[in-house]
C-alpha positions as CSV (number, residue, x, y, z in Angstrom):
1,M,143.4,116.2,71.2
2,L,139.9,114.9,71.7
3,L,140.1,111.1,72.2
4,V,136.6,110.2,71.9
5,N,135.2,107.8,69.2
6,T,132.6,109.9,67.3
7,T,131.9,107.9,64.3
8,H,128.3,107.1,65.0
9,W,127.4,110.1,67.3
10,P,124.4,112.3,66.6
11,L,125.8,115.7,65.8
12,A,123.6,117.3,68.5
13,L,125.0,115.0,71.3
14,L,128.8,115.4,70.0
15,A,128.3,119.1,70.4
16,V,127.1,118.7,74.0
17,V,129.8,116.5,74.9
18,V,132.5,118.4,73.0
19,G,131.4,121.8,74.7
20,T,131.4,120.0,78.2
21,L,134.9,118.7,77.6
22,A,136.2,122.1,76.6
23,T,134.5,123.7,79.6
24,T,135.7,121.4,82.4
25,S,139.4,120.9,80.8
26,V,140.5,124.2,82.3
27,A,139.9,122.9,85.8
28,A,141.3,119.5,84.9
29,E,144.5,120.9,83.6
30,K,145.2,122.4,87.1
31,E,145.6,118.7,88.4
32,K,148.1,116.5,86.7
33,K,146.3,113.3,87.8
34,G,143.2,114.1,86.1
35,T,140.3,111.7,85.8
36,Q,141.5,108.0,85.6
37,V,139.3,105.1,84.4
38,S,139.8,101.3,84.9
39,V,137.7,98.4,83.5
40,Q,137.2,95.0,85.0
41,P,134.5,92.1,84.4
42,F,131.3,92.4,86.4
43,G,129.8,89.1,86.1
44,K,128.0,86.8,83.4
45,L,124.3,87.0,82.9
46,A,122.0,83.8,82.5
47,D,122.0,84.0,78.7
48,G,125.9,84.2,78.8
49,S,126.3,87.8,78.3
50,E,129.5,89.1,80.0
51,T,129.5,92.6,81.5
52,K,131.9,95.2,82.5
53,L,132.5,97.5,85.4
54,F,134.0,100.9,84.8
55,T,135.6,102.9,87.7
56,L,136.4,106.6,87.3
57,T,138.2,108.5,89.8
58,N,138.9,112.3,89.7
59,A,141.8,114.2,91.0
60,Q,139.6,115.2,94.2
61,G,138.9,111.5,95.1
62,L,135.4,111.3,93.9
63,V,134.6,107.7,92.5
64,L,132.1,106.9,90.0
65,K,131.3,103.1,89.0
66,L,129.3,102.3,86.0
67,T,128.2,99.2,84.4
68,D,127.0,98.4,80.8
69,Y,124.2,96.3,82.2
70,G,121.6,98.8,81.7
71,A,123.9,101.7,81.3
72,R,123.8,102.2,85.1
73,I,125.4,103.9,87.9
74,V,126.8,101.2,90.4
75,A,128.3,103.5,93.2
76,V,129.3,107.1,93.8
77,E,131.9,107.4,96.5
78,A,131.9,110.8,98.0
79,P,133.8,112.3,101.1
80,D,132.2,113.6,104.3
81,R,133.1,116.6,106.3
82,A,136.1,114.4,107.8
83,G,137.2,113.4,104.2
84,K,135.8,109.9,104.7
85,K,134.3,108.3,101.7
86,A,131.1,106.3,101.4
87,N,129.1,105.0,98.5
88,V,125.9,107.1,98.4
89,T,123.8,105.3,96.0
90,L,122.1,101.8,96.4
91,G,123.3,99.0,94.3
92,F,125.2,95.5,94.1
93,D,128.7,94.3,93.4
94,S,127.7,92.2,90.2
95,A,125.4,92.2,87.2
96,E,124.0,88.9,88.3
97,K,122.5,90.7,91.3
98,Y,121.0,93.6,89.4
99,A,119.4,91.0,87.0
100,A,117.8,89.3,90.1
101,N,116.4,92.5,91.4
102,G,113.4,94.5,90.2
103,S,113.8,97.9,91.8
104,F,115.7,99.8,88.8
105,F,118.8,100.6,91.0
106,G,120.9,103.3,89.1
107,C,119.9,102.2,85.7
108,T,119.1,104.1,82.5
109,T,115.0,103.8,82.5
110,G,113.0,103.6,79.3
111,R,112.0,103.7,76.7
112,Y,109.4,105.5,78.7
113,A,110.4,106.3,82.2
114,N,107.5,106.6,84.7
115,R,103.9,105.7,83.9
116,I,101.8,105.6,80.9
117,A,98.0,105.1,81.8
118,K,96.6,101.7,80.9
119,G,99.5,101.0,79.1
120,R,98.1,102.7,75.9
121,F,98.7,105.7,73.7
122,T,97.8,107.0,70.5
123,L,100.3,108.6,68.0
124,E,99.3,109.8,64.4
125,G,95.9,108.1,64.6
126,K,97.2,104.6,65.7
127,E,96.9,103.0,69.2
128,Y,99.7,101.4,70.5
129,K,99.3,98.7,73.4
130,L,102.1,98.4,76.0
131,A,102.8,96.0,79.0
132,T,100.7,96.8,82.1
133,N,103.4,96.0,84.5
134,N,102.2,98.5,87.4
135,G,98.7,97.5,88.2
136,P,96.6,98.7,85.3
137,N,99.4,100.9,83.9
138,H,102.8,100.7,82.1
139,L,105.9,101.6,84.1
140,H,109.5,102.3,83.2
141,G,109.6,100.7,79.8
142,G,107.6,97.5,80.4
143,T,108.3,93.9,81.3
144,K,111.7,94.0,79.8
145,G,112.9,97.8,79.7
146,I,116.1,99.0,78.1
147,D,117.6,98.5,81.8
148,R,117.7,94.7,81.2
149,Y,120.0,94.8,78.3
150,V,124.0,94.8,78.2
151,W,124.7,98.1,76.3
152,K,127.7,98.4,73.9
153,S,130.4,100.7,75.9
154,E,133.5,102.7,75.5
155,S,135.6,104.6,77.7
156,I,136.2,107.9,76.5
157,T,138.8,110.8,77.3
158,G,139.3,114.4,76.8
159,P,141.5,117.2,77.4
160,G,143.1,117.4,80.9
161,N,142.7,113.4,81.2
162,L,138.8,113.9,81.7
163,A,137.2,110.7,81.3
164,G,133.8,109.1,80.8
165,V,131.9,106.1,79.5
166,Q,129.8,106.2,76.3
167,F,127.1,103.7,76.2
168,T,124.9,102.8,73.1
169,H,121.8,100.6,72.4
170,I,119.4,99.9,69.7
171,S,115.8,99.1,70.7
172,P,114.0,97.5,67.7
173,D,110.9,98.3,66.1
174,G,108.0,97.1,68.2
175,D,110.1,96.5,71.3
176,E,107.8,96.3,74.4
177,G,104.9,97.6,71.8
178,Y,106.9,100.9,71.2
179,P,107.0,101.8,67.5
180,G,110.3,102.7,65.6
181,A,113.9,101.2,65.8
182,L,115.4,103.6,68.4
183,S,119.2,104.1,68.7
184,M,120.1,105.6,72.0
185,M,123.5,106.9,73.5
186,V,124.1,107.7,77.1
187,T,127.4,109.4,78.1
188,Y,128.6,109.8,81.6
189,L,131.5,112.2,82.5
190,L,133.1,112.8,85.6
191,T,134.5,116.3,86.0
192,E,137.3,117.8,88.3
193,N,134.5,120.0,90.0
194,N,133.1,116.7,91.5
195,E,130.2,116.7,88.8
196,V,128.6,113.5,87.4
197,R,127.2,114.7,84.0
198,I,124.8,112.4,82.0
199,D,124.1,113.3,78.3
200,Y,121.3,111.4,76.4
201,A,120.8,111.3,72.7
202,A,118.4,109.2,70.6
203,T,117.1,108.9,66.9
204,T,114.2,106.9,65.5
205,D,113.2,105.7,62.2
206,K,109.5,105.9,62.9
207,P,107.6,108.5,65.1
208,T,107.6,107.2,68.7
209,V,107.6,108.3,72.2
210,L,110.4,108.7,74.4
211,N,111.3,109.6,77.9
212,L,114.8,108.6,79.5
213,T,116.1,109.2,83.0
214,N,118.5,107.7,85.5
215,H,116.8,105.8,88.3
216,A,119.7,106.1,91.1
217,Y,118.6,105.6,94.8
218,W,120.5,108.1,96.7
219,N,121.6,108.0,100.6
220,L,123.9,110.6,101.4
221,A,124.9,109.1,104.7
222,G,126.0,106.0,102.8
223,A,124.0,103.2,101.0
224,G,122.5,100.9,103.7
225,N,123.1,103.3,106.6
226,G,119.6,104.1,107.8
227,D,116.8,105.9,106.2
228,V,116.8,109.4,104.6
229,L,114.1,111.0,106.6
230,S,116.7,113.3,108.2
231,H,117.9,114.6,104.9
232,K,117.2,118.1,103.9
233,L,115.6,118.8,100.5
234,T,115.3,121.6,98.2
235,V,113.4,121.5,94.9
236,G,113.5,124.3,92.3
237,S,109.6,124.2,91.8
238,D,106.7,125.4,93.3
239,Q,104.2,123.1,91.2
240,Y,103.6,119.5,91.1
241,L,101.4,117.2,88.9
242,A,98.2,116.0,90.7
243,V,97.6,112.4,90.3
244,D,94.8,110.0,90.4
245,D,94.9,106.7,92.6
246,G,97.2,104.9,90.0
247,L,99.7,107.8,90.2
248,I,98.5,109.0,86.7
249,P,98.6,112.7,86.4
250,T,95.2,114.3,86.2
251,G,96.6,117.2,84.1
252,K,96.4,119.7,86.8
253,Y,99.5,121.8,87.9
254,T,99.1,122.1,91.6
255,P,100.8,124.9,93.7
256,T,102.9,123.6,96.5
257,K,102.7,126.7,98.9
258,G,101.5,125.8,102.4
259,S,101.4,122.1,101.8
260,H,103.6,119.0,102.6
261,M,104.7,119.3,99.1
262,D,106.5,122.4,99.6
263,F,110.3,122.0,99.2
264,T,110.9,125.6,97.7
265,Q,112.9,126.1,100.9
266,P,115.0,123.6,102.6
267,Q,112.8,121.0,104.4
268,V,113.6,117.7,106.3
269,I,112.1,114.8,104.1
270,G,110.6,113.2,107.1
271,S,109.2,116.2,108.8
272,R,105.7,116.0,106.7
273,I,106.0,112.6,105.0
274,A,103.2,111.4,107.2
275,E,100.8,114.0,105.3
276,T,101.2,111.7,102.2
277,K,99.1,109.1,104.0
278,K,96.2,111.4,104.4
279,G,93.6,110.8,101.4
280,T,96.2,110.6,98.8
281,P,97.2,107.7,96.4
282,N,100.7,107.8,98.0
283,P,100.2,106.1,101.3
284,N,103.9,105.2,102.1
285,G,105.6,108.5,101.0
286,Y,106.5,110.9,98.2
287,D,106.2,109.7,94.6
288,H,105.4,113.1,92.7
289,C,106.6,114.9,89.6
290,Y,107.7,118.4,90.2
291,V,107.3,120.9,87.4
292,L,110.6,122.5,86.5
293,P,111.5,126.0,84.8
294,A,112.9,124.3,81.5
295,K,114.8,126.8,79.3
296,N,115.2,125.6,75.8
297,G,118.0,123.0,76.5
298,E,119.6,125.0,79.2
299,L,120.5,123.5,82.6
300,V,118.5,124.7,85.4
301,F,118.5,124.1,89.1
302,A,116.3,121.1,90.0
303,A,117.1,120.0,93.6
304,R,119.5,120.0,96.4
305,A,119.8,117.2,99.0
306,E,122.0,117.5,102.2
307,D,122.6,114.9,105.0
308,P,123.3,117.1,108.0
309,Q,125.2,114.4,109.9
310,S,127.9,113.8,107.3
311,G,127.7,117.0,105.5
312,R,127.4,115.4,102.1
313,V,125.5,117.6,99.6
314,M,124.1,116.7,96.1
315,E,122.8,119.5,93.8
316,I,121.0,118.6,90.7
317,F,120.7,120.6,87.4
318,T,118.9,119.5,84.4
319,T,117.5,120.4,80.9
320,E,114.2,118.5,81.6
321,P,110.8,119.9,82.4
322,G,110.1,117.8,85.5
323,I,112.0,115.9,88.3
324,Q,110.3,112.8,90.1
325,F,110.8,112.8,93.9
326,Y,110.5,109.2,95.2
327,T,111.3,108.1,98.8
328,G,111.9,104.6,98.4
329,N,108.4,103.6,99.5
330,F,108.3,100.0,98.3
331,L,111.7,99.0,99.7
332,D,111.0,96.7,102.4
333,G,114.1,95.0,103.4
334,S,113.2,91.9,101.4
335,A,115.6,90.2,98.9
336,P,113.5,91.2,95.9
337,N,114.2,95.0,97.0
338,G,117.8,94.5,97.7
339,G,117.5,94.2,101.3
340,F,117.2,97.7,101.8
341,Q,114.8,99.2,104.2
342,Q,111.7,101.5,103.5
343,H,112.8,105.0,102.8
344,G,116.5,103.7,102.8
345,A,117.1,106.0,99.8
346,F,115.3,108.7,97.7
347,C,115.2,109.2,93.8
348,L,115.2,112.4,92.2
349,E,114.6,111.4,88.3
350,T,114.8,114.2,86.0
351,Q,112.4,113.4,83.0
352,H,109.4,114.6,81.2
353,F,106.1,114.1,82.7
354,P,104.3,110.7,83.4
355,D,101.8,109.9,80.9
356,S,102.7,112.7,78.5
357,P,101.6,110.7,75.6
358,N,98.0,111.0,76.6
359,H,98.2,114.6,77.7
360,P,98.7,116.9,74.7
361,E,99.0,120.0,77.2
362,F,102.1,118.6,78.6
363,P,105.5,119.1,77.0
364,T,105.8,116.4,74.1
365,T,107.6,113.4,74.3
366,V,107.2,112.6,70.6
367,L,110.4,111.9,68.6
368,R,110.2,111.7,64.8
369,P,112.4,110.7,62.1
370,G,115.2,113.3,61.3
371,Q,115.0,114.6,65.0
372,T,117.6,114.0,67.7
373,Y,116.2,113.6,71.3
374,K,118.7,115.2,73.7
375,Q,118.9,116.0,77.4
376,S,121.4,116.5,80.0
377,T,121.5,116.2,83.9
378,V,124.3,117.1,86.2
379,H,124.9,115.9,89.7
380,K,127.4,118.0,91.7
381,F,128.6,116.6,95.1
382,S,130.1,118.7,97.8
383,V,130.3,119.2,101.6
384,A,128.2,121.7,103.5
385,K,130.4,124.1,105.7
């Protein structure tokens, strides 16, 4: 029996989640323990809002920690070759610390993840003005994006004791300048195959634009354990989006072949990172969107990262047309950046393209009443042999 509260679920997402539960339950039934979930307080915010920490553990021992503050990943504890577990994503031990930090660690990012040029776009003949919180441009939803709210939350379970957490939030019409009251749902599932699956759904009462992602910072050697420049990376793309000095796409799809942008075969992240400092708008490292072969809602391979020393591997599959590769360029060891060093982690954010509302040639990010936004991303953890 499926023990998921589906009362207010969009039908499209319900179908996705039920299908996932059915697929993964076969493996889960092989283990009596299944995936376990516990809930505990995670701190109180300045406005008095109380937050929760959800801890999920599967039969293999993989641990996923989530909080309702920003519908975010707090930790992923994964084993190395010797079976020793370490948290492989940057984060904090309380909601108060997340609230005091501005680096988007682990959060659901939006309404529009990444950048919108000059904080403006036109939809159906009307211009909308957004906050310019990244130089002259709009970034990650504005001054107070959806990562700065406590989402409604509920533990969910399925066949074979599969477990997850459902987060919901309503962004009102005009929030940060965006049109339409937007109802969002983000569901995290931990499978017995050491997969963290994230399913997104949203509906609106007015035409709007939407681009959601998860902004986890990964270090497979362990959070705070040096930099990630020795990690090996493969990206399932041979094209990236050229950008201007403000990291806004020019509209040109650029082949990666023969350049420092080419990760079609495994490459050490630090081996060519110095090339990003030569005549580019990225003087500190990678911060680029790669073009993926999106296939009508099917999961496709997006990236594979490996820490050679520990042997930990993370593979990413997504339904999204792009993945932003960012190397923690602005982490500098300071308190506002969590105390983490530059290049102390990387981000692989599955998403639609930056500034799509101003580029009709890009895959559309427009959502209209009667439509359901939906997308999925899977992070699979393993150990290299």
